C-alpha angles and dihedrals in degrees: 000000000000125000122197123186115206127191098182142085082004133352105261140157108214114201118193115196133185120226091261093049092048089054094049105104094195092052092046091049090051091050092048089056089053093051091074092050092050093046091051088055090053097258126132111222112219121186123202115193121195116238133211097238129101109282095210093051092045093051091048092052092047092051091046091051092048091050091050092050091048092048093050093049091050096042093242093143118082 
């Protein structure tokens, strides 16, 4: 697990979890208790859970999707 605290552009607590950590009920319960504390301090807790898919394929599909959305918004498709 990795926790990053960001102040800019917005106050956030970024929590990076492996597949095993994301499936650990005790760990998740502990984090859920912390969410309220962070929110009271003005932070937005954001949790990233690792998946089991192929990272290269997933990144390609995400970039493709973002390009298609951008192209549609900017009328780049005929």
